[in-house]
N, C-alpha and C positions, 0 to 999 in steps of 0.2 A: 400639848405635846405629851403629857402624861398618858392621855388616852391612846395616842399613837404608839407609845412604848408598850402599853399593856396589850394592844391589839397585835403588836409584833411579837411580844414575848409568848403569848398563848400559842399561836400556831408553831412557833419555833420549838417550844417545849413539846408540843404534840408530835412534831416531826422527829425529835430526838427520842422520845419515848417509843414512838412507832418503830424507829430504826433499831433501838435496843431490844424491843420486844420481838422484832423479826429475827434479829441475830440470836436471841435466846431461843426462839422457837426452832430455828434451823439447827442450833447446837443440840437442842433436845432431840430433834429428829435424828441427827447423826448419832447421838448417844444411844438412842433406842435401836437404831439400825445396827450399831456395833454390838450392842448387847444381844440382839437377835442372832447376829452372825456368830458371836461367841457361844451363844446357847446351841446353835446348830453344830458348831465345831465340837463343843463339849459332848453333845449327844452322839455325834458321829464317832468320836473317839471312844465313848462308852460302848457303842454298838460294836465297834471293831474289837474292843477288849473282850466283850462277851463272846464274840465269834472265836477269839483265841481260846477262851476257856472251853467253849463248845468243842473245838478241835482236840483239846487235851482229853476231854471225856471220850470223844470218838476214838482216839488212839488207844485208850484203855479197853474200850469195848471191842475194837478190832483185834487187839492182842489176845483177849479172851476167846474171840471167835476163832482165830487161827489155831490156838492150842486145843480148843474143844472140838473143832472140826476134825482134827487128826484122831481124836478119841472116837468120834462118831464113825469115821472110816473103819475103825477096828472093831466096831460093835458086832458086825456080822461074823467076824473071825474069832473074837474072844468069847468067853462064856461068862455066866453069872458070877463066878468067883473073881474074875478079873474086874468085872463091873463093880463088885463090892470093894475091891481094893482101891479102885479109882475114887469111890465115894468116901472111903476112910482115909486115903492118903493125900488127896488134893483138897486144899482149903476152900476152893471155889466150887468144887463139884459136891453136890448134896445127894443126888440120886440119878441113876441111869434107868431109863424105862424104854419099853418096846410095846407098840400097839399094832394090832392087825388092821386090815383095811376097813373093818366094821367097828372099830373103836374098842375092841376087846383087849384085855391085858394079856400080852405074851410074857412080859416081865415087868415087875413081879406079879405073879398070879395070885389073886386073892385067896384061893383055896389051897395054896401051898403051905403045908404045916411047918416047913423049914424057914419061913420068912422071919427076919429079925424084927424087933420092935420098931427100929428105924424105918424099915421098909413098909411095915404096916401103917406107920404114921404117915408115910408118903401117900399110900393108897387113900387114906382118909383125906389128906390135904389136896390130892390131885383128882378127887372124884369127878370134877367137872371135865376132865380131859377125856374120860372114857365115854363110849356110846356115840352113835351118830356119825362116826367117822372123824378121824383127827383132822383130815383135810378140811372138812366143813367147820370144825371147831376153830381152826386157826385162820379161817376166812381166806383160803387160798384163792387168789384171783389171777386171771391171765395177765401176763406182762405186756409190754408194748409189742412184742413179737407174737402174741397170742398163745404162748405156751405157759403152762402152770409152773410156778417155782418149785424147786425140789428141796429147798431148805429155808429156814427163817427163824424168827423169834416168836415165842408164845408166852403171853403173860396171863395171869389170873389172880384172883383175890381169895384169900382164905385166912381166917384167924388173925394172925399178927400183921397182915398187910399184903403187899403185892409180891408175887413170886414170878420168876423168869425161867424159861427153859429154851435152849437152843435145840432145834430139831432138823432132821433131814429124812427124805424118803428112803426106803430100803431098796427099791428097784428090783433087780433080778438076783438079789443076794440069796444066800443059802437058806435064809429064814423063809423065803419063798413068796411072800405076798407082795405083789407089785404096789399095792396101795398102802402097805404098812409103813410106819414111821418109827424111828428111834430118836431119842432125845436125852438131854442132860439138864436136869434142874440145877440151877445155880444156888449156892449158899447165899441167901439174901443179904445178910449183914456183911459177909466178906466182900460181896460184889459192891455193895454201897460204900464200904470202907475203901476199896480200891479206887472208886470214883472220886471220893472226897480227897484221898491222898494225892490225886492228880491236880487238884485245885490248889492255888496259893493261899498264903495266910497274909500277915500284915505287909510283907515285903512287896506285894503286888502294887501297893499304892505308889511307891517311889517311881516305878517305871511309867505309870500313867501320868504322874505329875511332870515328868520329863517330856512326855509326848504332848501334853496340853501346853506346856510352856513353849516348846519348839513350834507348835502350830500357831502361836501368837507372835512369832518372830523374836522370841527371847533367846539369849545365849546361855548355854549350859556348860558349866565348868567341868572339864574332863579331869578325872582323878586317875590315879595309878591303876585302879581296878577296871577302868574302861566302862563303868556303868553309868557315867554321866552324873555323878553325885559327889558332893563333898560332905564328909561325915554323915553319909546316909541320906542327905537331902539334895535335891537338884538346885542349882543356882537360880535364885529368883523363882522358886516354886510357887504355885498358886495355892493359897491357903484353903480355898473352897474344896479342892480336890481331896484334902485330908478328911473330908466329911463324907466321901462316897463309900457306901457299904454295898458289897456284893453278896448275893444270896443264891443258894441252890434250893429250890422249892419243889416239893413233889406234887403229884396230882391232887392231893387233898389239901394243899395250901400249907403243909407243914414245912418249916424251914429245917433243912437237913444240915446246912453248913453256912457260916457267915465268915467273911473275911474283908479286909480293907480297913480304911480309916474310920474312926467314929464308932467302933464296936466297943462299947463301954463294959459289956459283960457278956457272958455266954447266953444269957437269957433275954437280952433286949438289944435293939438297935438304937442308934443315936437319934432316930427320927428322920422325917423327910418323906418325900414321895418317890414313886417308882419313876426314874428318869428314862430307863431303857430296859428292854427285856428281850429274851430270845427263847423261842420254843425249841425243845429238844426232840429229835426224831426217835423212831424205834431203836432199841427196846425201851427208851425212856419217854415214850409218848405221854404227854400231859405234864411233864416236868418243865420247869422254866429256870433260866438264869436271869436274875434281876440285878439292876444297879439302882440303888436308892440314895437319896440325898436331898439337899436344899438347892434347887436350881439357881435361885437368886444369889445364894452364897457362892455357888460354884462359878457363876459368870460375873458376879458383881465386883469381885476384886481382881478379875483377870484382865480387865481392859484399862488398867492404870496407864499403860504406855500410850493408849489412845486418849485418855481423859486429860492428861497434862497438856499436850499440845493443843487439844481442842479448847480447853478453858483459856489457855494462854492466847490463842488466836481470837477467841470471842472477846476477851478483855481488851486486847490490842485494838480490835475493830471498834469496840465500844468507846475506847479512849479517843480514837480518831474521830468518831462521830461527835463526841462531846466537844473535842477541840475545835472541830469545824463549826459546830453550832456556836461555841463561844466566840470564834473569830467573826462569824457573820453578825452575831449580836453586838460585838464590839464595833464593827464597821457601821452597822445601822444606828447604833447609839451616837457615834461620831457624826453621822449625817443628820440625825435628828437634832443634835446639839447645834449644828450649823444652821439647820432650818429654823430652830427656835431663836437663834441669834438674829436671823434675818427678819423673822416675824416681830421680834422685840424692836428691832431697828425701825421697821415700817411703822410699828405702833407708836414709837417715840416721835418719829417724823410726823405722823398723822396728828399727834397731840400738839406738836409745835406749829403745825399748819392751821390749826383751828383758830388761834388768836388773829393772825393776819387775815385769814379768810373772813372772820367775823367783821373785822374793820373794813375790808373791801366791800362786803355786803352793805354795811352801815353807810359808808360814804357813797356807794352807788345809789342807795335810796335817797340820800340828801341831794345828790346831783340831779336825780330825776325830778325832785320837787322844785328845783330852782331853774330847770331848763325852760327856755322860752317856748311858748306854744307854737310859734311859727317855725321851729327848727325840727322837722320830723326825723331828719337823718340822725341828729345827735340823740334824740329820744330813742331811736331804734338801737343805736350803739349801746346806750345805757341799759336797755332791756336785754340785749344779748349778754352784756357783762353780768347782769343780775341772774340770768338763766344759767350761765356757766358757773357762777358762784354757787348756786343751788345744787347743780350737778356735782360739783366738787365736794360740797358739804355732804351730800348723800353718800358719795363714795367713801369719804373719810369715816362717816358714821358706820357704814358697812364693815370697813376694815377694822375699826375699833371693836365692833360687836363680835366679829370673827375671832379677833385676838383674845377677847375675854373668854369666849367659849373654849378656845384651845388651851387656855390656862386653867380650865376646869371650872370656871365661874359661870354658873347658870344665869340665864336672863332674869334680872330682878325687876319685878313689876311694881309700879306705883299707881294703883287705880285711883281715879278721881271721877267726879261726876262730869261726864263728857257727852256732848251731842255728836254722834258719829257723822251725821250729814254735814255739820259745820267743819269737821276735820277733812271730809272729802272735798268740800268747797275750797278750803285753804290749800290743799295739795294741788287741786286743779288750777288754782290761781298761780301757783308757783310754776306749773308746767305750761301755762297758757301761751307764753311766747314761742316755746319750742313746738307745741302742737300746732299753732297757727302757721309757723314756718313750714311744717311738713304737710299742711293742708288736712290735718286729721280732724274729723267731725266727732264731737263728744256728745254722747247720748246718756243721760243720767236719769235713772228711775229711783226717786227718793223714797225711802221707807223706814228711816231711822232718825226721826226728827226730835225724839224725846231724850232727856238725859239718862245715861246708864253709867254704871261703875266699871271702868276699864282703864288701861294705861293709854293715855292720849298719845304719848310719844311713840309707843309701840305700834299703835294703829296707823299713825302717820308714816312710820317707816315701812310698814307692810304695804300700804297703798302706794307709797312713792316707788318702791321696788317693782311693784306690778305694773304701774303706769310707765316706769322707765323701760321695762321690758317691751311694752308696746311701742314705745318711741324708737327703740333700737331695731327691733326685729319684725314689726308688723306695720311699718309705714306704708307699705304697698296697698294695704286694705283701706286706708284713709278713713278708718272708723274706730272709735273707742267706746265701749259700752260699760257703764258702771251701774250696779244695782245694790241697794242696801235694804236690809229687812231685819226686823227683830221678831224672832219666833221661839216660843218655848224656852225663854231665858237665855237665848243665844243670839249673837249678832252674826248675820250672814252677809258677807261682802263678796260680790261677783264682779270680776273684771274680764271683759270679752274683747276680742278683736277679730278682724277678717283677714288676717295675714296667712302665711303658709301653714300654720298649725304645727303640732308636735306629734310625731309618730307614736303609736301606742307603746311600742317597745322602749321608747325613750322617756316616757312620762314620769316614771319613778326615778330614773337616773338623773333627771334634770334638776332635782332638788339637792344633789350632792355638791359639796364645795368644789370650786374650780372646774366644774363640768360645763363645757360649752359645746353644743352640738356642732359637728363638722358638716356645714351645709353652705351652699352659695349665699344664702340669706345672711349668714353670720360673718361672711368675709368682709374685712375692713371695719367691723363694728367693734368699738372699744368695750372693755368690761373684763372683770376678773372671774366671773362666774360665782359670785358670793350672794347675790341678791335673793334668789329663790330659796337658798339654804337658810338664810336668816329669816325669811318669811315663815318657813316651816317651824323653825325653832321658837319664834315669838308666838306663833299660833298654838304650838304645843304647850308653852308656858301659860297660856290663857285657858288651858284645858280643852283646846279645840284641835283643828288640823286644817290642812290645805290639800286640795286635789286638782289635778289637771285633766281636762277632757277636751273633746272636739266641739266646735260650734255647730249650729243648725246646718244640716246638710253636709256635715263634715268639713265646713269651711271655717278656718281660723282656729283659735284656741280659747278655752274658757278656764279661768282660774277661780275656784270657789273656796273662800276662807270662812271658817266658822270659829267664833270666839265666845267663850263662856262669860256671860256678864257677871261681874263681881269676882272673877278669878284673880288671884294675886294679891289679896288683902294682906295686911301686915300680921305679925305674930299674934296680936290680940283678936284677930278674926274680923276686925272692922276696917272700913276704909279710912286711910290716913286723913287727918284734918288738913288737907290741902285745899286751897280755895278753888271752888268750881269755876269753870270758864264764865267770864262775864260778857255781857253783850257788847260793851265797847271794844274789848279785845277781839271778839269775833268779827265785828264790823270792820275794824282796822285790817285784820288779816284778809278779809274778803275783798276789801277795796284794793 
């Protein structure tokens, strides 16, 4: 029973571990899916936030465009004195200039002795604007309608960095040249300063934290200010968002402005990777808005609302699986205990039956010796009684052997000097009345007539079970073949019949306990299905084995047993000093 409990416990534990592993894997997949969704949501929010910052910059640029365009409209009307006043009085205007259609300077003219140092510096700085036509320089390309634009932005590099100018064509203005342009160079630092002022500082983080929290289904406590925060923080804000850093980066990769959480100093970021970015259009072509941070930190703490029910569900499911496994184990143990009690009961009954059965056999032999020779009927009756006593004895022996194995007791061999052929002769003598009754012819090929060291009782039980199988299931063949041989230190015992045989698919299953093939041949035949299993166990204890095959031409079945001679000696390695079989005993058993 201990073996059965172990065989039950191992698959049950495997099922529990497999179920728990599957639940854990599903939970991990859900967790990863939620983290991926949280990452996508966070990045989407960051992109939207960058778009908002980009719109702020566009508003600044458009405001400058509207104001500067009104000045460009007045260029053809006003003169250089007014242009100089614009450059000196407007913080964003650095210089006004006019070019003809060939790229020559109409204002300021390089050979004008009245130019100020500021205007001469502009000519040196804007040298790349002249020559070749300003339209070609600014790369004027037809629009969707095929017409050339009449205004736009022009940028160039000189000295301290990038410079911008807003320009427009002169058309039929009084300056005369249809291809001429006028423009206003922006004060570089003032323009950049206006852009930076449109961007937020630390307070931008609070709004994003509220957005992230709401996107995950959180509640935001409303304060009197209506900004969705309490003491400057959103209710249940995500800690990871505090580490997001936004940057405005120019075309050279230089950071012009930082804001958001995690900015420890003006010279460095808190670290992390670029999570999202947005390219800026003209006149800021090449500039980028970037959101930096630790994505794992950003999303890792954001799905706690998902993690708690997920873990709770997995733990509950795991407990249900464990409880179900424990219930099944408890039920099976109860059934095994009941089965063990039944086996013990049968074992005890079998032990109790051995004494009266031995007495019945003894008195049957005495009765046969004293029966008169002229009463064949009485002698037949006594032979039937003796045969049935032998059958019952073999059955009890098989039951006791099976019970010992179920208690974990391996077959204990007691090898002595034994002549295998004499054991075969004694077994056949016991089966002789039954075999004669069924008309079974016995053909025995002797080949083991010398003494060898093996367990005589085990050999007798092996042969008895095999012959009993023929008696039960192969009587229709009317033939029993037995062959013994000693080869290479092993005893080979072959028992053959000409019955219905055993299908190839059933030959291995036949040796399992309590297995009886469902067939018309077995109907009405008594037996518990223990005999062949005990044959295999005893053969294995002798260092050998048993196999089942088909007879010649596929007729009948052949059982071949091999026993290692000398196997099963005692702990000293020698055969126990048990008396070898004597000739008188053998003659009595044969008679």
